[in-house]
Every structure is written in C-alpha cells, then in structure tokens.
C-alpha positions in Angstrom: -45.1 -4.3 -31.5 -42.4 -3.1 -29.2 -40.8 -1.3 -31.8 -43.6 0.2 -33.2 -44.3 1.7 -29.8 -40.7 3.2 -29.3 -41.0 4.5 -33.0 -44.2 6.2 -32.1 -42.8 7.4 -28.8 -39.5 9.0 -30.6 -41.8 10.5 -33.2 -44.2 12.1 -30.6 -41.1 13.3 -28.6 -39.4 14.7 -32.1 -42.4 16.9 -32.9 -41.3 20.5 -31.8 -43.5 22.4 -29.4 -45.2 25.2 -30.6 -43.2 28.4 -29.4 -44.8 30.5 -26.7 -47.0 33.5 -28.0 -45.2 36.7 -28.7 -46.0 39.5 -26.4 -48.6 42.1 -27.0 -46.9 45.9 -27.1 -48.6 46.5 -23.9 -47.3 43.4 -22.2 -43.6 44.4 -23.7 -44.1 47.7 -22.1 -45.2 46.6 -18.9 -42.7 44.2 -18.4 -40.0 44.5 -19.0 -39.4 47.8 -20.6 -40.9 50.0 -17.8 -39.2 48.3 -14.9 -36.0 47.8 -16.6 -35.9 51.5 -17.5 -36.9 53.1 -14.2 -33.7 50.9 -12.9 -31.6 52.9 -15.1 -33.3 56.2 -14.6 -33.4 56.0 -10.7 -29.5 54.4 -10.6 -28.3 57.6 -8.6 -30.6 57.0 -6.0 -31.1 53.1 -6.0 -27.7 52.1 -6.7 -27.1 48.3 -6.2 -25.1 47.9 -3.0 -24.1 44.1 -3.1 -23.5 41.5 -6.3 -26.9 40.2 -5.7 -28.5 43.6 -6.7 -25.8 44.0 -9.6 -26.8 40.6 -10.8 -30.3 41.7 -10.8 -29.7 44.8 -12.5 -27.5 43.1 -15.4 -30.7 40.8 -15.8 -32.9 44.0 -16.2 -30.6 45.5 -18.7 -30.3 42.3 -20.6 -34.3 41.8 -20.5 -34.4 45.5 -21.6 -32.0 44.7 -24.6 -33.8 41.6 -25.6 -37.1 43.8 -26.0 -35.6 46.5 -27.6 -34.5 43.4 -30.2 -37.9 42.0 -30.1 -39.4 45.7 -30.9 -37.6 45.5 -34.4 -39.6 42.4 -35.2 -42.2 42.6 -38.0 -44.8 41.8 -35.6 -44.6 45.3 -34.2 -43.9 47.1 -37.3 -46.2 50.5 -37.7 -43.9 52.1 -40.7 -41.0 50.7 -41.4 -38.5 53.6 -41.9 -39.7 55.7 -38.9 -40.3 52.3 -36.8 -37.0 51.1 -37.3 -35.4 54.3 -36.4 -37.1 54.6 -33.2 -36.3 50.9 -32.4 -32.9 51.4 -33.2 -32.6 54.1 -30.5 -33.7 51.7 -28.2 -31.3 48.8 -29.2 -28.2 51.3 -28.6 -29.4 52.9 -25.5 -30.1 49.0 -23.9 -26.8 47.9 -25.3 -25.0 50.5 -23.7 -27.1 49.8 -20.3 -25.5 46.2 -20.6 -22.2 46.9 -20.9 -22.3 49.4 -18.2 -24.1 47.1 -15.7 -21.6 44.3 -16.3 -18.8 46.8 -15.7 -20.9 48.2 -12.5 -20.4 51.6 -14.0 -22.9 53.9 -12.1 -21.3 56.8 -14.0 -22.1 55.4 -17.4 -25.7 54.6 -16.2 -26.6 58.0 -15.2 -25.0 59.1 -18.1 -27.3 57.1 -20.3 -30.5 58.6 -18.8 -30.6 60.9 -21.8 -29.9 58.5 -24.7 -32.9 56.4 -23.0 -35.1 59.0 -22.3 -34.8 60.0 -25.9 -35.6 56.5 -27.1 -38.8 56.5 -25.1 -39.9 59.9 -26.0 -39.1 59.9 -29.6 -41.5 56.6 -29.7 -44.0 57.8 -28.0 -44.3 61.3 -29.8 -44.4 59.3 -33.4 -46.8 56.7 -32.1 -49.0 57.8 -29.1 -51.1 60.6 -30.0 -51.7 61.7 -26.9 -47.9 62.8 -26.2 -46.3 65.9 -26.9 -43.7 66.8 -29.0 -40.4 68.5 -28.3 -37.1 69.1 -29.4 -34.6 65.9 -29.3 -30.8 66.2 -29.0 -28.1 65.1 -31.6 -28.3 62.2 -33.7 -32.3 61.7 -32.8 -32.8 64.8 -34.2 -31.0 64.3 -37.2 -32.4 60.8 -37.6 -36.1 62.1 -37.5 -35.3 64.8 -39.9 -33.6 62.5 -42.4 -36.9 60.7 -42.9 -39.3 61.1 -45.6 -41.9 63.7 -45.0 -44.7 61.6 -46.0 -43.6 59.5 -42.9 -44.3 62.3 -40.2 -47.9 63.2 -40.0 -48.4 67.3 -39.6 -49.5 68.5 -36.2 -53.3 69.4 -36.7 -54.1 73.1 -36.5 -56.0 74.1 -33.7 -59.9 74.4 -34.1 -60.9 77.7 -34.7 -63.0 79.5 -32.1 -67.2 79.5 -32.6 -68.1 82.8 -34.1 -68.5 85.6 -32.0 -66.9 83.6 -28.9 -63.5 84.1 -27.1 -60.7 81.9 -28.0 -60.1 79.6 -25.1 -58.2 77.1 -27.1 -54.5 76.1 -25.9 -52.6 75.0 -22.8 -53.1 77.0 -19.7 -51.0 76.8 -16.5 -53.0 76.9 -13.1 -49.9 76.1 -10.9 -49.8 78.7 -7.8 -48.7 78.4 -4.4 -51.9 80.3 -3.0 -53.6 77.9 -0.9 -57.1 77.0 -1.5 -58.3 77.8 2.1 -57.0 81.0 3.7 -54.3 80.3 6.3 -54.9 81.1 10.0 -51.9 83.7 10.2 -54.1 85.7 7.5 -57.2 85.5 9.0 -59.3 88.5 8.1 -56.9 89.7 5.5 -58.5 89.2 1.8 -55.3 90.2 0.0 -51.6 91.2 0.1 -49.6 94.1 -1.3 -46.8 93.5 -3.8 -44.3 93.6 -1.0 -46.3 91.2 0.9 -46.8 88.8 -1.2 -43.2 88.8 -2.3 -42.5 88.0 1.1 -45.2 85.3 1.8 -43.8 83.5 -1.7 -40.3 83.6 -0.5 -41.2 82.1 2.9 -43.7 79.3 1.1 -41.1 78.4 -1.5 -38.6 78.0 1.5 -40.8 76.0 3.9 -42.0 73.7 1.1 -38.4 72.8 -0.6 -38.2 69.1 -0.2 -34.5 69.1 -0.6 -34.5 69.8 2.9 -34.5 66.4 4.1 -35.4 65.3 7.5 -32.2 63.2 8.4 -33.1 62.4 11.9 -34.2 59.0 10.9 -34.5 56.8 7.6 -38.3 56.6 8.1 -38.3 60.7 8.5 -36.5 60.9 5.1 -38.5 58.3 3.1 -41.6 60.3 4.5 -40.5 63.2 2.9 -41.0 61.5 -0.5 -40.0 63.1 -3.5 -37.0 65.4 -3.8 -37.8 69.4 -4.9 -36.8 68.3 -8.4 -40.0 66.4 -9.3 -42.3 69.3 -7.8 -44.1 72.1 -10.1 -46.2 74.2 -7.7 -45.3 77.2 -8.9 -43.1 80.2 -7.4 -45.9 83.1 -7.3 -49.5 83.7 -5.6 -52.3 83.6 -8.0 -53.4 87.0 -9.5 -57.2 87.8 -9.9 -58.2 91.2 -11.3 -54.6 92.4 -10.6 -54.8 91.4 -7.0 -53.0 88.7 -5.2 -55.8 87.0 -2.4 -54.6 85.1 0.3 -57.0 82.2 -0.6 -58.2 80.4 -3.7 -61.8 80.7 -1.9 -63.6 83.8 -2.2 -67.3 82.9 -0.7 -67.3 82.4 2.0 -65.6 85.5 2.9 -63.5 84.3 5.4 -61.9 81.7 2.7 -62.6 78.4 4.7 -64.5 75.7 3.2 -67.8 75.6 5.0 -68.4 73.0 7.6 -69.9 69.3 6.9 -73.6 68.7 7.6 -74.3 66.2 10.1 -74.5 63.6 7.5 -71.5 64.6 5.8 -69.3 64.5 9.2 -70.8 61.2 9.6 -69.8 59.8 6.4 -66.4 61.5 7.1 -65.9 59.5 10.2 -66.7 56.2 8.9 -64.2 56.5 5.9 -61.6 57.9 8.6 -62.6 54.5 10.7 -62.4 52.3 8.0 -59.0 53.8 7.1 -57.4 53.2 10.7 -58.9 49.7 10.8 -58.5 48.3 7.4 -55.8 50.6 5.6 -54.0 47.8 3.7 -56.7 45.0 3.3 -56.6 45.5 -0.4 -56.1 48.0 -3.2 -59.8 49.3 -2.8 -58.5 50.7 0.5 -56.1 53.1 -0.9 -56.9 56.6 -1.8 -58.3 57.2 -5.7 -54.9 58.9 -6.1 -52.8 56.0 -5.2 -54.9 53.7 -7.4 -54.3 56.2 -10.3 -58.2 56.6 -10.7 -58.6 60.5 -10.0 -56.1 62.9 -8.9 -57.2 66.6 -8.5 -58.1 66.6 -12.5 -61.4 68.1 -11.8 -64.2 69.3 -11.8 -63.3 71.4 -9.9 -59.5 72.1 -11.2 -57.5 72.5 -8.1 -53.8 73.4 -8.3 -51.5 70.2 -6.8 -48.0 69.8 -6.4 -47.3 69.0 -10.0 -49.0 68.7 -13.5 -50.6 72.0 -13.1 -51.5 72.2 -17.0 -54.9 72.1 -18.8 -55.3 72.3 -22.4 -58.6 73.4 -23.7 -59.8 72.3 -27.3 -62.7 74.5 -28.5 -65.1 73.3 -31.2 -68.6 75.0 -32.4 -70.8 72.1 -30.2 -68.3 70.8 -28.1 -65.3 71.7 -25.7 -62.7 69.0 -24.5 -61.3 70.1 -21.2 -57.9 67.8 -21.1 -55.9 68.0 -17.6 -52.1 67.1 -17.4 -52.8 65.1 -14.2 -54.0 61.6 -14.8 -54.5 62.7 -18.6 -58.5 63.0 -18.0 -59.9 64.4 -20.7 -63.7 65.6 -20.5 -65.8 65.9 -23.8 -68.5 68.9 -22.9 -71.4 69.1 -25.2 -72.6 72.8 -26.0 -75.8 71.6 -28.0 -78.1 72.2 -24.9 -78.9 68.3 -24.2 -79.7 67.6 -20.7 -77.6 65.7 -18.4 -77.7 61.7 -18.6 -80.1 59.9 -16.3 -79.6 60.3 -12.5 -78.8 56.5 -12.3 -75.6 57.0 -14.3 -72.8 58.0 -12.2 -69.1 58.9 -13.6 -65.6 59.5 -11.5 -65.4 63.1 -13.5 -69.2 63.5 -13.5 -71.5 64.3 -16.3 -70.5 67.7 -17.7 -73.0 70.1 -20.1 -71.8 73.5 -21.4 -73.0 76.6 -22.4 -72.0 80.4 -23.2 -72.9 83.1 -21.1 -71.7 86.2 -23.0 -68.2 86.0 -23.2 -68.0 83.2 -20.7 -67.8 79.6 -21.0 -70.0 78.0 -18.2 -69.9 74.4 -17.5 -72.3 72.6 -15.3 -71.6 68.8 -14.1 -73.5 66.6 -11.8 -73.9 62.7 -11.7 -70.8 62.3 -9.4 -70.1 59.1 -7.8 -70.2 58.5 -3.9 -66.4 57.6 -4.2 -65.6 61.2 -5.8 -65.4 62.9 -2.4 -64.2 66.0 -3.3 -63.5 67.8 -0.1 -66.1 65.7 1.8 -68.5 66.1 -1.2 -71.1 62.8 -1.9 -72.8 61.6 -4.9 -75.1 65.0 -4.8 -72.1 67.3 -5.7 -72.8 69.9 -8.4 -70.0 71.8 -9.8 -70.3 74.9 -12.0 -67.3 76.3 -13.9 -66.8 79.5 -15.7 -63.9 80.1 -17.6 -63.6 83.6 -18.9 -60.6 85.1 -21.1 -59.1 88.3 -19.4 -56.3 89.4 -21.6 -53.9 87.9 -24.3 -52.4 85.7 -22.1 -54.8 85.3 -19.0 -57.8 83.4 -18.1 -60.0 83.5 -15.3 -61.2 80.0 -13.8 -63.9 80.2 -11.3 -65.9 77.2 -9.5 -68.8 76.9 -7.3 -69.7 74.0 -5.3 -73.1 73.0 -4.1 -73.8 69.9 -2.3 -76.7 70.2 0.2 -76.2 66.8 2.0 -72.2 67.4 2.4 -71.8 71.1 3.3 -73.8 73.5 5.1 -73.7 76.1 2.2 -72.5 76.6 -1.3 -68.7 77.7 -1.8 -67.0 79.3 -4.3 -63.0 79.5 -5.6 -61.2 81.9 -8.2 -58.0 80.9 -10.3 -55.7 83.3 -12.4 -54.5 80.8 -15.4 -51.7 82.0 -17.7 -51.4 80.9 -21.3 -48.3 78.3 -21.6 -46.4 77.3 -24.6 -45.4 74.0 -22.6 -46.5 70.5 -24.4 -48.7 68.3 -22.0 -46.8 65.1 -21.9 -48.7 61.8 -20.7 -49.1 61.3 -17.1 -48.9 57.3 -17.3 -49.8 56.9 -13.3 -51.3 53.6 -13.8 -48.6 51.8 -15.7 -46.1 50.3 -13.6 -47.7 51.5 -10.2 -45.5 50.0 -8.0 -46.5 52.3 -5.0 -49.2 50.2 -4.9 -47.8 46.7 -5.2 -45.0 47.9 -2.5 -47.6 48.8 0.0 -49.6 45.5 -0.2 -46.2 43.8 -0.1 -44.8 45.6 2.8 -48.3 44.9 4.5 -48.3 41.5 3.9 -45.0 41.4 5.3 -46.0 42.8 8.4 -48.8 40.3 9.1 -46.0 37.5 8.9 -44.1 39.0 11.9 
C-alpha cells in the first residue's frame, strides 16, 4: 500500500505544471517595454549613480531584450515579413542596450537612442493606425522599402470637401505666445505694431526659456519641470485679420475672462479647499491633465505648452476634429440631428455642426461638471467657428456661455496655419509614472 502511495505521489509531482499564460501585447508594452525604453531614453539625465542602480538598469535592458525576442514569436505575428523586420529592429537595439549596460557605457546608451526610437516608431507606424509617418534613417528605411509592396498599406487619400464648401481638411497649428488674457502691462492696448510685436516675442521667448534653470536648490530646479526641448509654444503672436492682438480674448473688450458668478465663486472656493486639504488622497484628487483625462484639447481649443496641432477630416455629413493633445477626437455630425438627452454628459461635451455660408459652426453642450474649463460647470455651452481665410490660414473663434458660472459670455480668436507635420500619438496614460510617483511620495511623507 505504501509503495502504491509513493508511486502516486511521484507521478503527481512529475506531471509538468502549466506554463504561465503569455502576456498580451498591451501587457508587454506596459511592462517591460515602456519603462525599460524610458530608462534608456533618459539615460543622460537619470544616469545610474551606484552599483545598485546600474544593476537595476541591467535588469531593465535584459527584460527589454526578452520582450523583443518574445515579439518575434508566432502568437504576436500580424503579417510575418513586415512584423519580423520590425521585431528585428527592437531585438538588435535591445541587445546593444544589454551590452552597453553591462559595460556601464553611458555614451553608448545615449547613442542608442536613435536606433531604439526608430524601432518603436517603425512598429507603431506599421500597426497603429493613429500613428503618423516619418522618414526613417539608414537600414530601417532600406529594410522597409525592401518589403513587398502588398505588405505596406497605402495611405488613404483625404476625403473630398463637400460640394460648394471650403476645404478645412488637414493639419493646423495653433501654437502661439499670445496669451489668452491681456497682460496688465498691455491694458487698454488691443494690438501691437510690427516692431512692438517683435520686441514682445523676443522678451516672451527669453522669459519662458526653461533652460534657464533656478539652481538655488534641488527643489527649485525640479520645480522647473521639463527643459526647453520639450516645449513647443510657438515663437510668434497670433495673426487675426492681418493684426497681432494682445490677447486671444476679444470680448469683453478688456481681453479678460469675466468674473465668476456667486455660485461659480463658491464652487471655485470649494475646489481650492479640497485641493489644500486632500491634495494626494488618491488619483481622484489630481487634476484631469495629471490623470491624462483632459488637457486643453477642447472644446474650446486653447494653445498650450506643446502639442498645438489639430487635424480636421472633412466629410459630407461629418467632420472629425482630432487634437494632438491627449489624441482626443470629436466626431461632429452635420446632418441636423439634435443634441443627445441632457442626462448624457461627456468629457468633451456633445458636438453638432452646421455650415453658415463658408464657416463651419460647431455647437457643443452636455459637458460634465468635472470639465471645469476656466471655472465653467455642466451648463457650459461652447460655439466654435472655423473659417478659411487664405491658402494656408484658418480663423478659429469660440464663444463661452455659462450663465451659472460667468457673469457674461466671452469670446476668443486664434489664427491657425496649415502645417505639413504629422500628428503622432500622445500616449499620456501609458506608463504615467508621474501619477504613481505623486501618490508614492505622499504615502512616504505620511510615514515620517
């Protein structure tokens, strides 16, 4: 009997356990590809300072190499020839990273940035439809061109403009250093001469230069956030009807956002108190940009520190307004349908479009109370107007009407220019270690 029991035990122990399920593509990207790639991309500013940090980097590069090899497995194939070409770029780059990390060669890791970036972008361009196209250097370009033509889908031609309507299709830049509200030192002055504008632009660019770091303390330096390379505010004031206004706001005439109503002030005070008393209780206490939920993408569209591009795709019965920031896209019907029921609320509101002569008018309601644009609430009503003003120019106007938040409506104008740039995906939420860093820091502070 004992012999039988022993045999049964041995037999059970000898049965191989089921292998762990392979990671999905998204899981591989989130861990380890994104964080491991970031460790290489930021090697010049986050250089390991001791043996422990170098060993951690070695582990990350090894994990990246393993993930790259896994991508060559049949479970991830999309189409073998092109997929394997793209996978090889990542395999080669990650193998170089492993070798450089073992040698603790910072220079080699910095020089690897282009090859690793090319490996990432090439795959995204081939398999992520929202990703832009760009010329790739050297071997990557040659490898891509050597593939059979059938394996590379042709870029779709832009849709034709509706008969009799101006063509708004394309990528438009609204980057400008013109402020939303008129600065105090320009009070009463609605526009600048060419000489005044040139001087204002020079001073503003110099003042905003993030490479002029405050070195008085580590906290001050860190508080400066990104350096100048990451910003793309533009270098010129906006041009509207051939003039350079001192603010984007044109109504009221003082170029200022109107005062909040009593109810609006009360809500603003309550939000401020909550931020003071519960700044880091959880992710819900962080602002929408930090949470990668909403970040100036509109409506209304307002210039920001970077990602100041919008792509318009125009169809006979719809217009798509696709913002570079947070890669938000609004699909705007033009068929006269009514807004959705008031009970249905959305981050970007509910947009409906119509043509008024040569101007596309987009009417948006049904916002959530969390959108909170400049103090607005769920009663926010935005009317946008898109008008072609020349071969490469477009006038964008918007009016804000929220009677429970502002004491009166207000309007702004921005001159947009046609751009030949491609919009790349702004993957904010993926690997959002700013959020986890904020919350971990808060929990560490609580333990002191």
